[in-house]
C-alpha positions as CSV (number, residue, x, y, z in Angstrom):
1,X,-0.9,-26.6,-11.2
2,X,2.4,-26.0,-12.9
3,X,2.7,-22.2,-13.0
4,X,2.6,-19.7,-10.1
5,X,4.3,-16.5,-9.1
6,X,4.1,-13.7,-6.5
7,X,3.4,-10.1,-7.5
8,X,2.6,-6.7,-6.1
9,X,-0.4,-4.7,-7.4
10,X,0.6,-1.5,-9.3
11,X,-2.8,-0.2,-10.2
12,X,-5.5,-0.3,-13.0
13,X,-5.4,1.2,-16.4
14,X,-6.8,0.5,-19.9
15,X,-5.3,-0.7,-23.1
16,X,-6.5,-0.8,-26.7
17,X,-6.3,-3.8,-29.0
18,X,-5.5,-3.7,-32.7
19,X,-9.1,-3.5,-33.6
20,X,-9.7,-0.5,-31.2
21,X,-11.4,-2.5,-28.4
22,X,-10.8,-1.0,-25.0
23,X,-9.9,-3.4,-22.2
24,X,-9.6,-2.4,-18.5
25,X,-6.6,-4.2,-16.9
26,X,-4.8,-4.5,-13.6
27,X,-1.0,-4.1,-13.8
28,X,0.9,-6.5,-11.6
29,X,4.7,-6.4,-10.9
30,X,5.3,-10.1,-11.0
31,X,8.7,-11.4,-9.7
32,X,11.4,-12.0,-10.0
33,X,10.9,-14.6,-7.2
34,X,13.9,-16.5,-5.8
35,X,13.5,-20.2,-5.0
36,X,14.5,-20.5,-1.3
37,X,13.5,-24.1,-0.7
38,X,12.3,-27.1,-2.8
39,X,10.0,-29.6,-1.0
40,X,9.7,-33.1,-2.4
41,X,7.2,-35.9,-1.7
42,X,10.1,-38.1,-0.5
43,X,11.4,-35.6,2.2
44,X,8.3,-33.6,3.1
45,X,5.4,-35.6,1.9
46,X,4.3,-33.3,-0.8
47,X,5.7,-31.3,-3.7
48,X,6.1,-27.5,-3.3
49,X,8.4,-24.6,-4.0
50,X,9.1,-22.0,-1.4
51,X,9.9,-18.6,-3.0
52,X,11.0,-15.2,-1.7
53,X,9.9,-11.9,-3.2
54,X,11.1,-8.2,-2.8
55,X,14.6,-7.6,-1.4
56,X,14.8,-6.6,2.3
57,X,17.7,-5.2,4.3
58,X,19.3,-7.5,6.8
59,X,19.7,-4.7,9.3
60,X,18.1,-1.3,9.5
61,X,20.6,1.0,11.3
62,X,19.9,4.6,12.1
63,X,21.5,7.2,14.3
64,X,19.9,8.7,17.4
65,X,19.1,12.3,17.9
66,X,22.6,13.2,18.9
67,X,23.9,11.7,15.6
68,X,26.6,9.6,17.3
69,X,25.0,6.4,18.6
70,X,23.7,3.8,16.1
71,X,20.3,2.3,16.7
72,X,19.5,-1.1,15.2
73,X,15.7,-1.6,14.4
74,X,13.9,-4.9,14.6
75,X,12.5,-4.5,11.1
76,X,15.3,-6.4,9.6
77,X,15.8,-10.1,9.1
78,X,16.4,-12.4,12.1
79,X,19.2,-14.9,12.3
80,X,17.0,-17.9,11.5
81,X,15.7,-16.4,8.2
82,X,19.2,-15.0,7.4
83,X,20.7,-18.5,7.6
84,X,17.8,-19.9,5.5
85,X,18.4,-17.3,2.7
86,X,22.2,-17.9,2.9
87,X,21.7,-21.6,2.5
88,X,19.7,-21.0,-0.7
89,X,22.2,-18.5,-1.9
90,X,19.8,-15.6,-2.3
91,X,19.5,-12.1,-0.7
92,X,17.0,-11.6,2.1
93,X,13.4,-11.3,1.0
94,X,10.4,-9.4,2.5
95,X,7.8,-12.0,1.5
96,X,8.2,-15.8,1.7
97,X,5.4,-18.0,0.4
98,X,5.0,-21.6,-0.6
99,X,3.6,-22.6,-4.0
100,X,2.3,-26.2,-4.4
101,X,3.5,-27.1,-7.9
102,X,3.3,-30.5,-9.6
103,X,6.7,-30.0,-11.2
104,X,8.5,-28.7,-8.1
105,X,11.4,-31.0,-8.6
106,X,12.3,-29.2,-11.8
107,X,13.2,-26.0,-9.9
108,X,16.8,-25.6,-8.6
109,X,17.6,-23.9,-5.3
110,X,18.4,-20.2,-5.9
111,X,16.8,-20.1,-9.3
112,X,14.5,-17.3,-10.4
113,X,10.8,-17.4,-11.4
114,X,9.9,-14.5,-13.7
115,X,6.8,-13.1,-15.4
116,X,7.7,-14.8,-18.6
117,X,6.3,-18.1,-17.3
118,X,2.9,-16.7,-18.3
119,X,1.8,-15.5,-21.7
120,X,-1.1,-13.6,-23.2
121,X,-4.3,-15.7,-23.2
122,X,-3.4,-17.7,-20.1
123,X,-6.1,-18.1,-17.4
124,X,-5.1,-17.4,-13.8
125,X,-6.5,-17.2,-10.2
126,X,-5.4,-14.1,-8.2
127,X,-5.4,-14.2,-4.4
128,X,-4.8,-11.2,-2.1
129,X,-6.1,-9.5,1.1
130,X,-9.0,-7.3,0.2
131,X,-9.2,-3.6,1.1
132,X,-10.3,-2.8,4.7
133,X,-13.5,-0.9,5.0
134,X,-13.6,-0.6,8.8
135,X,-16.9,-1.1,10.7
136,X,-19.9,-1.1,8.4
137,X,-23.6,-1.6,8.7
138,X,-25.6,-4.6,7.4
139,X,-26.7,-2.6,4.3
140,X,-23.2,-2.0,3.0
141,X,-21.6,-5.1,4.4
142,X,-24.2,-7.7,3.3
143,X,-26.4,-5.8,0.8
144,X,-29.5,-5.9,3.0
145,X,-32.5,-3.7,2.2
146,X,-33.2,-0.4,4.0
147,X,-36.4,0.8,5.5
148,X,-38.7,3.5,4.2
149,X,-37.1,6.9,3.7
150,X,-40.3,8.8,4.3
151,X,-40.7,11.4,7.1
152,X,-41.6,9.7,10.4
153,X,-40.4,6.3,9.4
154,X,-37.7,6.1,12.2
155,X,-36.3,3.1,10.4
156,X,-34.0,4.0,7.5
157,X,-30.8,2.1,7.4
158,X,-31.2,-0.3,10.4
159,X,-30.9,-4.0,10.0
160,X,-34.5,-5.1,10.8
161,X,-35.7,-8.4,12.3
162,X,-33.2,-11.0,13.4
163,X,-35.7,-13.7,14.0
164,X,-38.9,-14.7,15.9
165,X,-39.0,-14.3,19.7
166,X,-40.9,-17.4,20.7
167,X,-39.4,-19.8,18.2
168,X,-36.5,-20.4,17.9
169,X,-35.8,-17.8,20.6
170,X,-32.3,-17.1,19.4
171,X,-30.3,-15.6,16.6
172,X,-28.7,-18.2,14.4
173,X,-25.0,-18.3,14.0
174,X,-23.9,-16.7,10.7
175,X,-26.6,-14.1,10.6
176,X,-25.5,-11.1,8.7
177,X,-24.8,-8.4,11.2
178,X,-22.9,-5.1,11.2
179,X,-19.2,-5.4,11.9
180,X,-15.7,-5.2,10.4
181,X,-15.7,-5.3,6.6
182,X,-12.8,-6.3,4.4
183,X,-9.2,-7.3,5.2
184,X,-10.0,-10.9,4.3
185,X,-8.3,-13.3,1.9
186,X,-10.1,-13.1,-1.5
187,X,-9.5,-15.2,-4.7
188,X,-10.8,-14.2,-8.1
189,X,-10.8,-17.1,-10.5
190,X,-10.4,-17.5,-14.2
191,X,-8.9,-14.1,-15.1
192,X,-7.3,-13.6,-18.5
193,X,-3.7,-12.5,-19.0
194,X,-3.9,-9.8,-21.7
195,X,-0.2,-8.9,-22.0
196,X,3.2,-9.8,-20.5
197,X,6.2,-7.5,-20.4
198,X,9.1,-9.9,-19.7
199,X,11.7,-7.1,-19.6
200,X,9.9,-5.1,-16.8
201,X,8.3,-8.2,-15.2
202,X,4.8,-6.8,-15.7
203,X,1.6,-8.9,-16.2
204,X,-1.6,-7.1,-17.4
205,X,-4.7,-9.0,-16.2
206,X,-8.2,-8.2,-17.6
207,X,-10.5,-6.8,-14.9
208,X,-9.9,-6.1,-11.3
209,X,-7.7,-7.9,-8.8
210,X,-8.4,-7.9,-5.0
211,X,-6.4,-5.7,-2.6
212,X,-5.1,-2.1,-2.5
213,X,-2.1,-0.8,-4.4
214,X,1.2,-2.4,-3.4
215,X,-0.7,-5.5,-2.0
216,X,0.9,-8.8,-2.3
217,X,-0.9,-11.0,-4.9
218,X,-0.4,-14.7,-5.5
219,X,-1.0,-15.6,-9.2
220,X,-1.6,-19.2,-10.0
221,X,-2.6,-21.2,-13.0
222,X,-6.4,-21.4,-12.8
223,X,-8.2,-24.4,-11.5
224,X,-11.5,-23.5,-13.2
225,X,-11.9,-23.2,-16.9
226,X,-14.9,-22.0,-19.0
227,X,-16.9,-24.8,-20.6
228,X,-16.6,-23.1,-23.9
């Protein structure tokens, strides 16, 4: 993998090609990402680039109800991270992630990675935390079948049998049960980049990308290519 960047999800829209074909796309605000650390095989045992994304205030200072006393909140950057960013010569960042790149040695400390590293036609993998759905039943969570909806059934949207009583006399681990749905790491592979706006750092990807709006999305060069 030689290309990767961090982005935030703006939302979905649709664009038209020159021949009038409509394409649904996801708009991603990709970069600019600042290189905060370069890891090499000689020093760290592997090649990777640590990048920071979205500026963040060092201190968040507000005044109390009287308007005289200043109150410093803990949502700023701690001293360890502040020193790390200062060493790299970049401003404090909200997100810090590591990207394992084969050409990590080519990146300089403090340099920027922008959306123009990708171009239309590239294939990418998009990783994000999916939308949280809360507590859901087995039908919505796992797509299981429901019972008869006729009058007197008394079994409409329940789960059904979990296994035989005498043998094996237990419920196997991994059985699809009701529970918390969503809020998990999801990767969608082999998406197509339709358009790149280098001036606004926007990447338009065909189809949907995991996560809600404003979610952090990691875009990487795909590891799976169609056999065509």
